[in-house]
C-alpha positions in Angstrom: -23.4 -20.0 11.7 -21.8 -16.6 11.6 -18.3 -17.7 10.6 -18.3 -19.5 7.2 -15.2 -21.6 6.9 -14.1 -22.0 3.3 -10.9 -24.0 3.9 -12.1 -27.0 2.0 -12.6 -24.9 -1.1 -9.4 -22.9 -0.9 -6.5 -23.1 -3.3 -3.4 -23.2 -1.1 0.3 -23.2 -1.8 2.8 -24.1 0.9 3.5 -21.0 3.0 6.8 -19.4 2.4 7.0 -18.3 6.1 4.7 -17.7 9.0 3.4 -14.2 8.3 1.9 -12.5 11.3 0.0 -9.4 12.2 1.2 -7.4 15.2 0.6 -8.7 18.7 -2.7 -8.0 20.4 -4.2 -7.1 16.9 -7.2 -8.6 15.1 -7.4 -7.7 11.4 -10.3 -8.1 8.9 -9.8 -7.3 5.2 -13.0 -7.0 3.0 -13.0 -7.8 -0.7 -14.6 -5.8 -3.5 -18.1 -4.7 -2.6 -19.2 -3.3 -6.0 -22.5 -1.8 -5.0 -23.8 -4.6 -2.9 -24.9 -2.7 0.2 -27.0 -5.7 1.4 -23.9 -7.9 1.6 -21.9 -5.2 3.2 -24.4 -4.8 6.0 -24.5 -8.6 6.6 -20.7 -8.9 6.6 -20.2 -6.0 8.9 -22.7 -7.7 11.3 -20.7 -11.0 11.0 -17.4 -9.3 11.6 -18.8 -7.6 14.7 -20.1 -10.9 16.1 -16.9 -12.7 15.2 -14.7 -10.1 16.9 -16.8 -9.8 20.1 -15.4 -12.7 22.0 -11.8 -12.2 20.8 -9.2 -11.0 23.4 -7.3 -8.6 21.2 -7.6 -5.0 22.2 -6.8 -3.6 18.8 -9.1 -4.3 15.9 -8.5 -3.2 12.4 -11.0 -3.3 9.5 -9.6 -2.8 6.0 -11.7 -2.4 2.9 -9.8 -3.3 -0.3 -11.6 -0.9 -2.6 -14.1 -1.0 -5.5 -17.0 0.1 -3.4 -19.0 1.2 -6.5 -20.1 0.1 -10.0 -21.6 -3.1 -11.3 -24.0 -3.6 -8.3 -27.1 -1.5 -8.1 -26.6 0.2 -4.8 -23.3 2.1 -4.9 -24.7 5.2 -3.3 -25.9 3.2 -0.3 -22.6 1.5 0.0 -20.8 4.8 0.4 -23.4 6.0 2.9 -22.9 2.8 5.0 -19.1 3.3 4.9 -19.5 6.9 6.0 -22.3 6.5 8.6 -22.2 2.9 9.9 -19.0 2.9 11.8 -17.8 -0.2 13.6 -17.3 0.6 17.3 -13.9 -0.4 18.6 -12.4 -0.8 15.1 -9.8 1.3 13.4 -10.9 1.5 9.8 -8.8 1.7 6.6 -10.4 2.5 3.2 -8.2 1.6 0.2 -8.9 2.9 -3.3 -10.0 0.6 -6.1 -9.7 1.2 -9.9 -13.5 1.7 -10.1 -13.5 4.3 -7.4 -10.7 6.1 -9.3 -12.6 5.8 -12.5 -15.6 7.8 -11.2 -13.2 10.6 -10.1 -11.5 10.5 -13.5 -14.9 10.9 -15.2 -15.7 13.9 -13.0 -12.4 15.5 -14.1 -12.7 14.5 -17.8 -15.9 13.3 -19.5 -13.7 11.5 -22.0 -13.3 8.7 -19.4 -17.0 8.2 -19.5 -17.7 5.6 -22.3 -15.2 3.1 -21.0 -16.4 3.6 -17.4 -20.1 3.2 -18.4 -19.4 -0.1 -20.1 -17.5 -1.5 -17.1 -20.1 -1.0 -14.4 -20.4 2.8 -14.2 -23.9 2.8 -15.6 -25.1 1.1 -12.4 -23.5 3.8 -10.2 -25.2 6.6 -12.2 -28.6 5.0 -11.7 -28.0 4.7 -8.0 -27.6 8.5 -8.0 -30.7 9.0 -10.1 -28.8 9.8 -13.3 -29.9 8.0 -16.4 -27.2 7.1 -19.0 -27.3 7.1 -22.8 -26.6 4.0 -24.8 -23.0 3.6 -25.9 -24.0 4.5 -29.5 -25.4 7.8 -28.3 -22.6 8.7 -25.9 -20.7 11.4 -27.8 -18.6 14.1 -26.2 -21.6 16.4 -25.6 -23.6 13.7 -24.0 -20.7 12.7 -21.8 -20.2 16.3 -20.6 -23.9 16.6 -19.8 -23.8 13.3 -17.9 -20.7 14.4 -15.9 -22.5 17.6 -15.0 -25.6 15.8 -13.9 -23.6 13.3 -11.8 -21.6 16.1 -10.2 -24.8 17.9 -9.2 -26.2 14.7 -7.5 -23.1 13.4 -5.9 -22.9 14.5 -2.3 -19.7 16.4 -1.6 -18.8 14.0 1.2 -19.0 11.1 -1.2 -16.6 12.8 -3.5 -14.3 13.8 -0.6 -14.4 10.2 0.7 -13.4 8.8 -2.7 -10.6 11.4 -3.2 -9.2 10.6 0.2 -8.8 6.8 -0.2 -5.4 5.3 0.6 -3.5 3.1 -1.8 -1.8 0.6 0.5 -1.6 -0.4 4.2 0.7 -2.5 6.2 -0.1 -4.7 9.3 2.9 -6.7 10.5 4.0 -9.0 7.7 1.0 -8.2 5.5 0.6 -5.6 2.8 -2.9 -4.7 1.8 -3.6 -3.2 -1.7 -6.5 -3.3 -4.2 -5.1 -5.0 -7.2 -1.5 -6.1 -6.4 2.0 -4.8 -6.8 4.7 -4.8 -9.5 7.2 -7.6 -8.8 10.7 -6.3 -8.0 9.5 -2.9 -7.0 9.6 -2.0 -3.3 6.2 -0.9 -1.8 7.2 2.7 -1.4 8.1 3.0 -5.1 5.0 1.3 -6.5 3.1 3.1 -9.2 -0.5 4.0 -8.4 -1.7 2.5 -11.6 -0.3 -0.9 -10.7 -1.8 -0.7 -7.2 -5.2 -0.1 -8.8 -5.0 -2.2 -12.0 -2.2 -4.8 -12.2 -3.2 -8.4 -13.0 -0.9 -10.9 -14.8 2.6 -9.8 -13.8 1.5 -9.9 -10.1 -0.8 -12.9 -10.2 1.7 -15.1 -12.1 4.6 -14.1 -9.9 6.2 -16.5 -7.5 8.5 -13.8 -6.1 8.9 -13.0 -2.5 7.3 -9.6 -2.2 8.8 -8.9 1.2 5.3 -9.2 2.7 2.2 -11.4 2.1 0.0 -9.2 -0.2 -3.7 -9.2 0.5 -5.7 -8.0 -2.5 -9.0 -8.0 -4.4 -9.6 -6.8 -8.0 -9.2 -10.2 -9.7 -12.3 -12.4 -9.1 -11.8 -15.9 -7.7 -14.5 -18.4 -7.0 -13.3 -18.9 -3.4 -10.5 -17.2 -1.5 -7.0 -18.2 -2.7 -4.1 -18.5 -0.3 -0.7 -18.5 -2.2 2.7 -18.5 -0.7 3.1 -14.7 -1.4 -0.4 -13.4 -1.7 -4.1 -13.9 -0.6 -7.0 -13.1 -3.0 -10.3 -12.2 -1.5 -12.5 -10.8 -4.3 -15.2 -13.4 -4.7 -17.3 -11.3 -7.2 -20.0 -10.1 -4.8 -22.0 -8.2 -7.5 -22.4 -11.4 -9.6 -22.1 -14.3 -7.1 -23.8 -12.8 -4.0 -20.8 -13.7 -1.9 -18.7 -11.0 -0.1 -15.7 -12.2 1.7 -13.4 -11.0 4.5 -10.1 -12.4 5.5 -9.5 -12.6 9.3 -5.9 -12.5 10.7 -4.9 -13.2 14.3 -1.2 -13.8 15.0 -0.2 -16.3 12.3 -3.8 -17.6 11.9 -5.9 -17.0 8.8 -9.6 -17.6 8.4 -12.5 -16.3 6.3 -16.0 -14.9 6.8 -18.5 -14.6 4.0 -21.9 -12.9 3.6 
């Protein structure tokens, strides 16, 4: 069955309002991929099959960031996103903190040790770059590692990562990677919060002015709260990559 319905496993709060996407628009939002190219391909196929019979003329596919790290096939994920376009879909690629981490390492090798210990090592191996152990990772080793990655990273991969957006709006929904700072309007949000925030956002019951769709914080199944929807189901560890589907005021989920 192409559409996996997870409603029985969802954590739901009473909806504050009937959030809607624009008329004649079908939206899919994909959670954190983290190097799982196999799951990305399956989910893309399922989204295409799910959308085929739908009457909406405008289709939007939003990726919520964290394409790389942790999983073993980060390079292939970026190739798929660049080459395997979804016919008939507008595509939005948002930045995740791990995507920004790789760029930070390329700019400053001092970012390397923390990145390596949080999934970056898997990305290096996907580009054919071996990484030293943490104990051996001094400044000289990090600089050499940065140079070797820079030599193997295709320019279009770097350009793709550098050009990622930080937020996107469709109707009553705001799409970001991690979340937003409560009490701060979307246009004034700090990039660090959009990429990294957890507790102040996750614990907030505030009305954000839109229903926020996000990844970053892993959940065992999609969570629908009255002010946000969480769709990062930990693909690299659980083998489940999730997408939220929005039609009018309807919400549903697909998984691969």
